[in-house]
Structures are given as C-alpha cells and as structure tokens.
mmJSON file of the N, C-alpha and C atoms, coordinates in Angstrom:
{"data_MODEL":{"atom_site":{
"group_PDB":["ATOM","ATOM","ATOM","ATOM","ATOM","ATOM","ATOM","ATOM","ATOM","ATOM","ATOM","ATOM","ATOM","ATOM","ATOM","ATOM","ATOM","ATOM","ATOM","ATOM","ATOM","ATOM","ATOM","ATOM","ATOM","ATOM","ATOM","ATOM","ATOM","ATOM","ATOM","ATOM","ATOM","ATOM","ATOM","ATOM","ATOM","ATOM","ATOM","ATOM","ATOM","ATOM","ATOM","ATOM","ATOM","ATOM","ATOM","ATOM","ATOM","ATOM","ATOM","ATOM","ATOM","ATOM","ATOM","ATOM","ATOM","ATOM","ATOM","ATOM","ATOM","ATOM","ATOM","ATOM","ATOM","ATOM","ATOM","ATOM","ATOM","ATOM","ATOM","ATOM","ATOM","ATOM","ATOM","ATOM","ATOM","ATOM","ATOM","ATOM","ATOM","ATOM","ATOM","ATOM","ATOM","ATOM","ATOM","ATOM","ATOM","ATOM","ATOM","ATOM","ATOM","ATOM","ATOM","ATOM","ATOM","ATOM","ATOM","ATOM","ATOM","ATOM","ATOM","ATOM","ATOM","ATOM","ATOM","ATOM","ATOM","ATOM","ATOM","ATOM","ATOM","ATOM","ATOM","ATOM","ATOM","ATOM","ATOM","ATOM","ATOM","ATOM","ATOM","ATOM","ATOM","ATOM","ATOM","ATOM","ATOM","ATOM","ATOM","ATOM","ATOM","ATOM","ATOM","ATOM","ATOM","ATOM","ATOM","ATOM","ATOM","ATOM","ATOM","ATOM","ATOM","ATOM","ATOM","ATOM","ATOM","ATOM","ATOM","ATOM","ATOM","ATOM","ATOM","ATOM","ATOM","ATOM","ATOM","ATOM","ATOM","ATOM","ATOM","ATOM","ATOM","ATOM","ATOM","ATOM","ATOM","ATOM","ATOM","ATOM","ATOM","ATOM","ATOM","ATOM","ATOM","ATOM","ATOM","ATOM","ATOM","ATOM","ATOM","ATOM","ATOM","ATOM","ATOM","ATOM","ATOM","ATOM","ATOM","ATOM","ATOM","ATOM","ATOM"],
"id":[1,2,3,4,5,6,7,8,9,10,11,12,13,14,15,16,17,18,19,20,21,22,23,24,25,26,27,28,29,30,31,32,33,34,35,36,37,38,39,40,41,42,43,44,45,46,47,48,49,50,51,52,53,54,55,56,57,58,59,60,61,62,63,64,65,66,67,68,69,70,71,72,73,74,75,76,77,78,79,80,81,82,83,84,85,86,87,88,89,90,91,92,93,94,95,96,97,98,99,100,101,102,103,104,105,106,107,108,109,110,111,112,113,114,115,116,117,118,119,120,121,122,123,124,125,126,127,128,129,130,131,132,133,134,135,136,137,138,139,140,141,142,143,144,145,146,147,148,149,150,151,152,153,154,155,156,157,158,159,160,161,162,163,164,165,166,167,168,169,170,171,172,173,174,175,176,177,178,179,180,181,182,183,184,185,186,187,188,189,190,191,192,193,194,195],
"type_symbol":["N","C","C","N","C","C","N","C","C","N","C","C","N","C","C","N","C","C","N","C","C","N","C","C","N","C","C","N","C","C","N","C","C","N","C","C","N","C","C","N","C","C","N","C","C","N","C","C","N","C","C","N","C","C","N","C","C","N","C","C","N","C","C","N","C","C","N","C","C","N","C","C","N","C","C","N","C","C","N","C","C","N","C","C","N","C","C","N","C","C","N","C","C","N","C","C","N","C","C","N","C","C","N","C","C","N","C","C","N","C","C","N","C","C","N","C","C","N","C","C","N","C","C","N","C","C","N","C","C","N","C","C","N","C","C","N","C","C","N","C","C","N","C","C","N","C","C","N","C","C","N","C","C","N","C","C","N","C","C","N","C","C","N","C","C","N","C","C","N","C","C","N","C","C","N","C","C","N","C","C","N","C","C","N","C","C","N","C","C","N","C","C","N","C","C"],
"label_atom_id":["N","CA","C","N","CA","C","N","CA","C","N","CA","C","N","CA","C","N","CA","C","N","CA","C","N","CA","C","N","CA","C","N","CA","C","N","CA","C","N","CA","C","N","CA","C","N","CA","C","N","CA","C","N","CA","C","N","CA","C","N","CA","C","N","CA","C","N","CA","C","N","CA","C","N","CA","C","N","CA","C","N","CA","C","N","CA","C","N","CA","C","N","CA","C","N","CA","C","N","CA","C","N","CA","C","N","CA","C","N","CA","C","N","CA","C","N","CA","C","N","CA","C","N","CA","C","N","CA","C","N","CA","C","N","CA","C","N","CA","C","N","CA","C","N","CA","C","N","CA","C","N","CA","C","N","CA","C","N","CA","C","N","CA","C","N","CA","C","N","CA","C","N","CA","C","N","CA","C","N","CA","C","N","CA","C","N","CA","C","N","CA","C","N","CA","C","N","CA","C","N","CA","C","N","CA","C","N","CA","C","N","CA","C","N","CA","C","N","CA","C","N","CA","C","N","CA","C"],
"label_alt_id":[null,null,null,null,null,null,null,null,null,null,null,null,null,null,null,null,null,null,null,null,null,null,null,null,null,null,null,null,null,null,null,null,null,null,null,null,null,null,null,null,null,null,null,null,null,null,null,null,null,null,null,null,null,null,null,null,null,null,null,null,null,null,null,null,null,null,null,null,null,null,null,null,null,null,null,null,null,null,null,null,null,null,null,null,null,null,null,null,null,null,null,null,null,null,null,null,null,null,null,null,null,null,null,null,null,null,null,null,null,null,null,null,null,null,null,null,null,null,null,null,null,null,null,null,null,null,null,null,null,null,null,null,null,null,null,null,null,null,null,null,null,null,null,null,null,null,null,null,null,null,null,null,null,null,null,null,null,null,null,null,null,null,null,null,null,null,null,null,null,null,null,null,null,null,null,null,null,null,null,null,null,null,null,null,null,null,null,null,null,null,null,null,null,null,null],
"label_comp_id":["MET","MET","MET","GLU","GLU","GLU","ARG","ARG","ARG","LYS","LYS","LYS","ALA","ALA","ALA","GLN","GLN","GLN","ILE","ILE","ILE","ILE","ILE","ILE","GLN","GLN","GLN","SER","SER","SER","SER","SER","SER","GLU","GLU","GLU","ASP","ASP","ASP","GLY","GLY","GLY","LYS","LYS","LYS","ARG","ARG","ARG","LYS","LYS","LYS","ILE","ILE","ILE","ALA","ALA","ALA","VAL","VAL","VAL","ASP","ASP","ASP","GLU","GLU","GLU","GLU","GLU","GLU","ASN","ASN","ASN","GLY","GLY","GLY","GLU","GLU","GLU","SER","SER","SER","ILE","ILE","ILE","PHE","PHE","PHE","GLU","GLU","GLU","PHE","PHE","PHE","LEU","LEU","LEU","GLU","GLU","GLU","GLU","GLU","GLU","LYS","LYS","LYS","LYS","LYS","LYS","LEU","LEU","LEU","ALA","ALA","ALA","LYS","LYS","LYS","LYS","LYS","LYS","PHE","PHE","PHE","ALA","ALA","ALA","MET","MET","MET","ILE","ILE","ILE","CYS","CYS","CYS","GLU","GLU","GLU","LEU","LEU","LEU","LEU","LEU","LEU","ILE","ILE","ILE","ARG","ARG","ARG","GLY","GLY","GLY","ILE","ILE","ILE","LYS","LYS","LYS","ASN","ASN","ASN","ALA","ALA","ALA","ASP","ASP","ASP","LEU","LEU","LEU","TYR","TYR","TYR","GLY","GLY","GLY","ARG","ARG","ARG","GLU","GLU","GLU","GLU","GLU","GLU","PHE","PHE","PHE","ASP","ASP","ASP","THR","THR","THR"],
"label_asym_id":["A","A","A","A","A","A","A","A","A","A","A","A","A","A","A","A","A","A","A","A","A","A","A","A","A","A","A","A","A","A","A","A","A","A","A","A","A","A","A","A","A","A","A","A","A","A","A","A","A","A","A","A","A","A","A","A","A","A","A","A","A","A","A","A","A","A","A","A","A","A","A","A","A","A","A","A","A","A","A","A","A","A","A","A","A","A","A","A","A","A","A","A","A","A","A","A","A","A","A","A","A","A","A","A","A","A","A","A","A","A","A","A","A","A","A","A","A","A","A","A","A","A","A","A","A","A","A","A","A","A","A","A","A","A","A","A","A","A","A","A","A","A","A","A","A","A","A","A","A","A","A","A","A","A","A","A","A","A","A","A","A","A","A","A","A","A","A","A","A","A","A","A","A","A","A","A","A","A","A","A","A","A","A","A","A","A","A","A","A","A","A","A","A","A","A"],
"label_entity_id":["1","1","1","1","1","1","1","1","1","1","1","1","1","1","1","1","1","1","1","1","1","1","1","1","1","1","1","1","1","1","1","1","1","1","1","1","1","1","1","1","1","1","1","1","1","1","1","1","1","1","1","1","1","1","1","1","1","1","1","1","1","1","1","1","1","1","1","1","1","1","1","1","1","1","1","1","1","1","1","1","1","1","1","1","1","1","1","1","1","1","1","1","1","1","1","1","1","1","1","1","1","1","1","1","1","1","1","1","1","1","1","1","1","1","1","1","1","1","1","1","1","1","1","1","1","1","1","1","1","1","1","1","1","1","1","1","1","1","1","1","1","1","1","1","1","1","1","1","1","1","1","1","1","1","1","1","1","1","1","1","1","1","1","1","1","1","1","1","1","1","1","1","1","1","1","1","1","1","1","1","1","1","1","1","1","1","1","1","1","1","1","1","1","1","1"],
"label_seq_id":[1,1,1,2,2,2,3,3,3,4,4,4,5,5,5,6,6,6,7,7,7,8,8,8,9,9,9,10,10,10,11,11,11,12,12,12,13,13,13,14,14,14,15,15,15,16,16,16,17,17,17,18,18,18,19,19,19,20,20,20,21,21,21,22,22,22,23,23,23,24,24,24,25,25,25,26,26,26,27,27,27,28,28,28,29,29,29,30,30,30,31,31,31,32,32,32,33,33,33,34,34,34,35,35,35,36,36,36,37,37,37,38,38,38,39,39,39,40,40,40,41,41,41,42,42,42,43,43,43,44,44,44,45,45,45,46,46,46,47,47,47,48,48,48,49,49,49,50,50,50,51,51,51,52,52,52,53,53,53,54,54,54,55,55,55,56,56,56,57,57,57,58,58,58,59,59,59,60,60,60,61,61,61,62,62,62,63,63,63,64,64,64,65,65,65],
"pdbx_PDB_ins_code":[null,null,null,null,null,null,null,null,null,null,null,null,null,null,null,null,null,null,null,null,null,null,null,null,null,null,null,null,null,null,null,null,null,null,null,null,null,null,null,null,null,null,null,null,null,null,null,null,null,null,null,null,null,null,null,null,null,null,null,null,null,null,null,null,null,null,null,null,null,null,null,null,null,null,null,null,null,null,null,null,null,null,null,null,null,null,null,null,null,null,null,null,null,null,null,null,null,null,null,null,null,null,null,null,null,null,null,null,null,null,null,null,null,null,null,null,null,null,null,null,null,null,null,null,null,null,null,null,null,null,null,null,null,null,null,null,null,null,null,null,null,null,null,null,null,null,null,null,null,null,null,null,null,null,null,null,null,null,null,null,null,null,null,null,null,null,null,null,null,null,null,null,null,null,null,null,null,null,null,null,null,null,null,null,null,null,null,null,null,null,null,null,null,null,null],
"Cartn_x":[-8.783,-9.87,-10.465,-11.749,-12.441,-12.883,-12.64,-12.999,-13.948,-14.715,-15.608,-15.066,-15.269,-14.799,-15.954,-15.883,-16.872,-16.23,-16.865,-16.347,-16.648,-15.594,-15.768,-15.69,-15.12,-15.02,-14.881,-15.472,-15.442,-15.265,-14.54,-14.358,-15.657,-15.786,-16.996,-17.247,-16.181,-16.339,-16.438,-16.27,-16.398,-15.191,-14.122,-12.939,-12.067,-12.119,-11.293,-12.205,-11.857,-12.603,-11.624,-11.972,-11.199,-12.127,-11.634,-12.447,-11.648,-12.377,-11.761,-12.404,-11.648,-12.121,-13.324,-14.428,-15.633,-15.383,-14.637,-14.399,-13.551,-12.598,-11.671,-11.879,-12.866,-13.066,-13.206,-14.009,-14.227,-12.931,-12.138,-10.881,-9.87,-9.932,-9.043,-9.338,-10.616,-10.971,-10.73,-10.905,-10.572,-9.084,-8.262,-6.812,-6.453,-7.058,-6.76,-7.131,-8.267,-8.671,-7.715,-7.384,-6.509,-5.141,-4.605,-3.28,-3.335,-4.529,-4.736,-4.304,-4.679,-4.335,-5.555,-6.73,-7.962,-7.992,-7.598,-7.615,-6.612,-5.432,-4.414,-4.871,-5.491,-6.02,-7.06,-7.964,-8.997,-8.373,-7.337,-6.668,-5.97,-5.302,-4.627,-5.648,-6.765,-7.841,-8.319,-8.508,-8.968,-7.957,-6.677,-5.638,-5.681,-5.806,-5.851,-7.09,-8.225,-9.483,-9.396,-8.764,-8.642,-7.507,-6.715,-5.636,-4.395,-4.264,-3.092,-1.993,-0.845,0.274,1.143,1.223,2.041,2.65,3.497,4.123,4.929,5.389,6.135,5.25,3.982,3.069,2.679,2.144,1.637,2.612,3.763,4.746,5.635,5.642,6.571,5.886,4.602,3.894,4.275,4.391,4.663,3.451,2.611,1.356,1.514,2.711,2.934,3.065,3.304,3.602,2.41],
"Cartn_y":[-19.242,-18.353,-17.77,-17.834,-17.311,-15.879,-14.998,-13.587,-13.206,-12.158,-11.626,-10.291,-10.012,-8.752,-8.073,-6.761,-5.958,-5.423,-5.692,-5.195,-3.702,-2.917,-1.468,-0.94,-1.743,-1.316,-2.553,-2.492,-3.617,-3.098,-3.857,-3.463,-3.701,-3.049,-3.182,-4.619,-5.354,-6.744,-7.72,-7.223,-8.054,-8.933,-8.792,-9.628,-9.158,-7.874,-7.327,-6.703,-6.958,-6.375,-5.955,-4.894,-4.459,-4.553,-5.193,-5.406,-5.064,-4.723,-4.491,-5.427,-5.774,-6.631,-5.975,-6.721,-6.155,-5.703,-6.489,-6.189,-4.93,-4.7,-3.578,-2.462,-2.582,-1.618,-0.186,0.013,1.37,1.997,1.244,1.793,2.013,1.192,1.386,2.722,3.0,4.258,5.461,5.294,6.368,6.678,5.618,5.794,6.551,6.157,6.82,8.3,8.618,10.019,10.77,10.162,10.792,11.118,10.21,10.4,11.101,11.555,12.248,11.394,10.12,9.169,8.679,9.16,8.648,8.874,10.066,10.346,9.472,9.306,8.474,7.015,6.546,5.186,4.99,5.957,5.871,5.847,6.648,6.692,5.357,4.795,3.508,2.412,2.434,1.454,1.541,2.746,2.944,2.386,2.618,2.074,0.545,-0.041,-1.499,-2.066,-1.439,-1.9,-1.826,-0.786,-0.621,-1.453,-2.108,-2.967,-2.214,-0.996,-0.18,-0.482,-0.893,-1.229,0.0,0.436,1.588,1.347,0.356,-0.008,1.141,2.048,3.197,4.024,4.12,4.909,4.172,2.963,2.297,1.327,1.128,0.23,0.88,2.181,2.863,3.464,3.28,3.829,3.11,3.849,3.296,3.566,2.573,2.755,2.538,2.208,1.967,3.272,4.358,5.615,6.257],
"Cartn_z":[31.034,31.391,30.11,30.023,28.849,29.122,28.16,28.296,27.177,27.388,26.364,25.898,24.635,24.057,23.332,23.303,22.605,21.33,20.197,18.917,18.84,18.621,18.552,17.126,16.229,14.836,13.963,12.778,11.856,10.434,9.627,8.234,7.465,6.335,5.52,5.098,4.798,4.36,5.531,6.744,7.936,8.237,7.469,7.67,8.827,9.135,10.214,11.265,12.509,13.618,14.702,15.384,16.534,17.725,18.768,19.953,21.203,22.252,23.552,24.562,25.544,26.613,27.3,27.445,28.056,29.488,30.229,31.637,31.827,30.927,31.076,30.061,29.192,28.124,28.593,29.623,30.127,30.615,31.371,31.882,30.756,29.723,28.569,27.904,27.671,27.014,27.919,29.228,30.164,30.102,30.057,29.951,28.679,27.555,26.289,26.343,26.947,27.081,28.001,29.126,30.115,29.534,28.739,28.151,26.792,26.419,25.14,23.944,24.004,22.949,22.168,22.517,21.9,20.392,19.942,18.502,17.755,18.337,17.697,17.66,18.747,18.79,17.695,17.54,16.504,15.11,14.892,13.596,13.313,14.315,14.145,13.873,14.59,14.337,12.897,12.418,11.035,10.041,10.274,9.39,9.384,10.571,10.671,9.982,10.199,9.588,8.07,7.566,6.111,5.529,6.377,5.898,5.476,5.957,5.619,6.626,6.126,7.001,7.205,8.439,8.779,10.162,10.248,11.522,12.102,11.253,11.75,12.674,12.369,13.187,14.461,14.343,15.537,16.165,15.593,16.164,17.201,17.272,18.181,19.407,19.565,20.71,21.983,23.069,24.39,25.251,25.419,26.141,27.64,28.11,29.536,30.323,29.659,30.363,30.981],
"occupancy":[1.0,1.0,1.0,1.0,1.0,1.0,1.0,1.0,1.0,1.0,1.0,1.0,1.0,1.0,1.0,1.0,1.0,1.0,1.0,1.0,1.0,1.0,1.0,1.0,1.0,1.0,1.0,1.0,1.0,1.0,1.0,1.0,1.0,1.0,1.0,1.0,1.0,1.0,1.0,1.0,1.0,1.0,1.0,1.0,1.0,1.0,1.0,1.0,1.0,1.0,1.0,1.0,1.0,1.0,1.0,1.0,1.0,1.0,1.0,1.0,1.0,1.0,1.0,1.0,1.0,1.0,1.0,1.0,1.0,1.0,1.0,1.0,1.0,1.0,1.0,1.0,1.0,1.0,1.0,1.0,1.0,1.0,1.0,1.0,1.0,1.0,1.0,1.0,1.0,1.0,1.0,1.0,1.0,1.0,1.0,1.0,1.0,1.0,1.0,1.0,1.0,1.0,1.0,1.0,1.0,1.0,1.0,1.0,1.0,1.0,1.0,1.0,1.0,1.0,1.0,1.0,1.0,1.0,1.0,1.0,1.0,1.0,1.0,1.0,1.0,1.0,1.0,1.0,1.0,1.0,1.0,1.0,1.0,1.0,1.0,1.0,1.0,1.0,1.0,1.0,1.0,1.0,1.0,1.0,1.0,1.0,1.0,1.0,1.0,1.0,1.0,1.0,1.0,1.0,1.0,1.0,1.0,1.0,1.0,1.0,1.0,1.0,1.0,1.0,1.0,1.0,1.0,1.0,1.0,1.0,1.0,1.0,1.0,1.0,1.0,1.0,1.0,1.0,1.0,1.0,1.0,1.0,1.0,1.0,1.0,1.0,1.0,1.0,1.0,1.0,1.0,1.0,1.0,1.0,1.0],
"B_iso_or_equiv":[0.0,0.0,0.0,0.0,0.0,0.0,0.0,0.0,0.0,0.0,0.0,0.0,0.0,0.0,0.0,0.0,0.0,0.0,0.0,0.0,0.0,0.0,0.0,0.0,0.0,0.0,0.0,0.0,0.0,0.0,0.0,0.0,0.0,0.0,0.0,0.0,0.0,0.0,0.0,0.0,0.0,0.0,0.0,0.0,0.0,0.0,0.0,0.0,0.0,0.0,0.0,0.0,0.0,0.0,0.0,0.0,0.0,0.0,0.0,0.0,0.0,0.0,0.0,0.0,0.0,0.0,0.0,0.0,0.0,0.0,0.0,0.0,0.0,0.0,0.0,0.0,0.0,0.0,0.0,0.0,0.0,0.0,0.0,0.0,0.0,0.0,0.0,0.0,0.0,0.0,0.0,0.0,0.0,0.0,0.0,0.0,0.0,0.0,0.0,0.0,0.0,0.0,0.0,0.0,0.0,0.0,0.0,0.0,0.0,0.0,0.0,0.0,0.0,0.0,0.0,0.0,0.0,0.0,0.0,0.0,0.0,0.0,0.0,0.0,0.0,0.0,0.0,0.0,0.0,0.0,0.0,0.0,0.0,0.0,0.0,0.0,0.0,0.0,0.0,0.0,0.0,0.0,0.0,0.0,0.0,0.0,0.0,0.0,0.0,0.0,0.0,0.0,0.0,0.0,0.0,0.0,0.0,0.0,0.0,0.0,0.0,0.0,0.0,0.0,0.0,0.0,0.0,0.0,0.0,0.0,0.0,0.0,0.0,0.0,0.0,0.0,0.0,0.0,0.0,0.0,0.0,0.0,0.0,0.0,0.0,0.0,0.0,0.0,0.0,0.0,0.0,0.0,0.0,0.0,0.0],
"pdbx_formal_charge":[null,null,null,null,null,null,null,null,null,null,null,null,null,null,null,null,null,null,null,null,null,null,null,null,null,null,null,null,null,null,null,null,null,null,null,null,null,null,null,null,null,null,null,null,null,null,null,null,null,null,null,null,null,null,null,null,null,null,null,null,null,null,null,null,null,null,null,null,null,null,null,null,null,null,null,null,null,null,null,null,null,null,null,null,null,null,null,null,null,null,null,null,null,null,null,null,null,null,null,null,null,null,null,null,null,null,null,null,null,null,null,null,null,null,null,null,null,null,null,null,null,null,null,null,null,null,null,null,null,null,null,null,null,null,null,null,null,null,null,null,null,null,null,null,null,null,null,null,null,null,null,null,null,null,null,null,null,null,null,null,null,null,null,null,null,null,null,null,null,null,null,null,null,null,null,null,null,null,null,null,null,null,null,null,null,null,null,null,null,null,null,null,null,null,null],
"auth_seq_id":[1,1,1,2,2,2,3,3,3,4,4,4,5,5,5,6,6,6,7,7,7,8,8,8,9,9,9,10,10,10,11,11,11,12,12,12,13,13,13,14,14,14,15,15,15,16,16,16,17,17,17,18,18,18,19,19,19,20,20,20,21,21,21,22,22,22,23,23,23,24,24,24,25,25,25,26,26,26,27,27,27,28,28,28,29,29,29,30,30,30,31,31,31,32,32,32,33,33,33,34,34,34,35,35,35,36,36,36,37,37,37,38,38,38,39,39,39,40,40,40,41,41,41,42,42,42,43,43,43,44,44,44,45,45,45,46,46,46,47,47,47,48,48,48,49,49,49,50,50,50,51,51,51,52,52,52,53,53,53,54,54,54,55,55,55,56,56,56,57,57,57,58,58,58,59,59,59,60,60,60,61,61,61,62,62,62,63,63,63,64,64,64,65,65,65],
"auth_comp_id":["MET","MET","MET","GLU","GLU","GLU","ARG","ARG","ARG","LYS","LYS","LYS","ALA","ALA","ALA","GLN","GLN","GLN","ILE","ILE","ILE","ILE","ILE","ILE","GLN","GLN","GLN","SER","SER","SER","SER","SER","SER","GLU","GLU","GLU","ASP","ASP","ASP","GLY","GLY","GLY","LYS","LYS","LYS","ARG","ARG","ARG","LYS","LYS","LYS","ILE","ILE","ILE","ALA","ALA","ALA","VAL","VAL","VAL","ASP","ASP","ASP","GLU","GLU","GLU","GLU","GLU","GLU","ASN","ASN","ASN","GLY","GLY","GLY","GLU","GLU","GLU","SER","SER","SER","ILE","ILE","ILE","PHE","PHE","PHE","GLU","GLU","GLU","PHE","PHE","PHE","LEU","LEU","LEU","GLU","GLU","GLU","GLU","GLU","GLU","LYS","LYS","LYS","LYS","LYS","LYS","LEU","LEU","LEU","ALA","ALA","ALA","LYS","LYS","LYS","LYS","LYS","LYS","PHE","PHE","PHE","ALA","ALA","ALA","MET","MET","MET","ILE","ILE","ILE","CYS","CYS","CYS","GLU","GLU","GLU","LEU","LEU","LEU","LEU","LEU","LEU","ILE","ILE","ILE","ARG","ARG","ARG","GLY","GLY","GLY","ILE","ILE","ILE","LYS","LYS","LYS","ASN","ASN","ASN","ALA","ALA","ALA","ASP","ASP","ASP","LEU","LEU","LEU","TYR","TYR","TYR","GLY","GLY","GLY","ARG","ARG","ARG","GLU","GLU","GLU","GLU","GLU","GLU","PHE","PHE","PHE","ASP","ASP","ASP","THR","THR","THR"],
"auth_asym_id":["A","A","A","A","A","A","A","A","A","A","A","A","A","A","A","A","A","A","A","A","A","A","A","A","A","A","A","A","A","A","A","A","A","A","A","A","A","A","A","A","A","A","A","A","A","A","A","A","A","A","A","A","A","A","A","A","A","A","A","A","A","A","A","A","A","A","A","A","A","A","A","A","A","A","A","A","A","A","A","A","A","A","A","A","A","A","A","A","A","A","A","A","A","A","A","A","A","A","A","A","A","A","A","A","A","A","A","A","A","A","A","A","A","A","A","A","A","A","A","A","A","A","A","A","A","A","A","A","A","A","A","A","A","A","A","A","A","A","A","A","A","A","A","A","A","A","A","A","A","A","A","A","A","A","A","A","A","A","A","A","A","A","A","A","A","A","A","A","A","A","A","A","A","A","A","A","A","A","A","A","A","A","A","A","A","A","A","A","A","A","A","A","A","A","A"],
"auth_atom_id":["N","CA","C","N","CA","C","N","CA","C","N","CA","C","N","CA","C","N","CA","C","N","CA","C","N","CA","C","N","CA","C","N","CA","C","N","CA","C","N","CA","C","N","CA","C","N","CA","C","N","CA","C","N","CA","C","N","CA","C","N","CA","C","N","CA","C","N","CA","C","N","CA","C","N","CA","C","N","CA","C","N","CA","C","N","CA","C","N","CA","C","N","CA","C","N","CA","C","N","CA","C","N","CA","C","N","CA","C","N","CA","C","N","CA","C","N","CA","C","N","CA","C","N","CA","C","N","CA","C","N","CA","C","N","CA","C","N","CA","C","N","CA","C","N","CA","C","N","CA","C","N","CA","C","N","CA","C","N","CA","C","N","CA","C","N","CA","C","N","CA","C","N","CA","C","N","CA","C","N","CA","C","N","CA","C","N","CA","C","N","CA","C","N","CA","C","N","CA","C","N","CA","C","N","CA","C","N","CA","C","N","CA","C","N","CA","C","N","CA","C","N","CA","C","N","CA","C"],
"pdbx_PDB_model_num":[1,1,1,1,1,1,1,1,1,1,1,1,1,1,1,1,1,1,1,1,1,1,1,1,1,1,1,1,1,1,1,1,1,1,1,1,1,1,1,1,1,1,1,1,1,1,1,1,1,1,1,1,1,1,1,1,1,1,1,1,1,1,1,1,1,1,1,1,1,1,1,1,1,1,1,1,1,1,1,1,1,1,1,1,1,1,1,1,1,1,1,1,1,1,1,1,1,1,1,1,1,1,1,1,1,1,1,1,1,1,1,1,1,1,1,1,1,1,1,1,1,1,1,1,1,1,1,1,1,1,1,1,1,1,1,1,1,1,1,1,1,1,1,1,1,1,1,1,1,1,1,1,1,1,1,1,1,1,1,1,1,1,1,1,1,1,1,1,1,1,1,1,1,1,1,1,1,1,1,1,1,1,1,1,1,1,1,1,1,1,1,1,1,1,1]
}}}
C-alpha cells in the first residue's frame, strides 16, 4: 500500500526531513497536544534535523500511553 506524507520540517541542506502520514497527521498532532508532548516532539525533531544524536532523550519515550 502506498501512502503519502507531509513534510513538516527540513534541514537547511535538505538532507534530512521529518514527515507525518497525510491521512493520520491531524490525529497525530492532536494526540501530542492531548498528552502534552508537542513541545518535546518539536525539540526531538529539531535535534534530528540538526543531526544531533541524543538517544537518551528520544529513545526512552513511551508513546503508547
């Protein structure tokens, strides 16, 4: 099955991009707001876009809760 994604953030050099599924994007962001995770998600995205490795920060999150 082919899916479409919407790019929400891109690095200055264009080598890294963060995208969310177009079909589920709205519910993903609603979930992040509801669980008060939006700021942390934005910070993790920024780290990934900048190429900063900090698995201690984003490797331990439990998004199932």
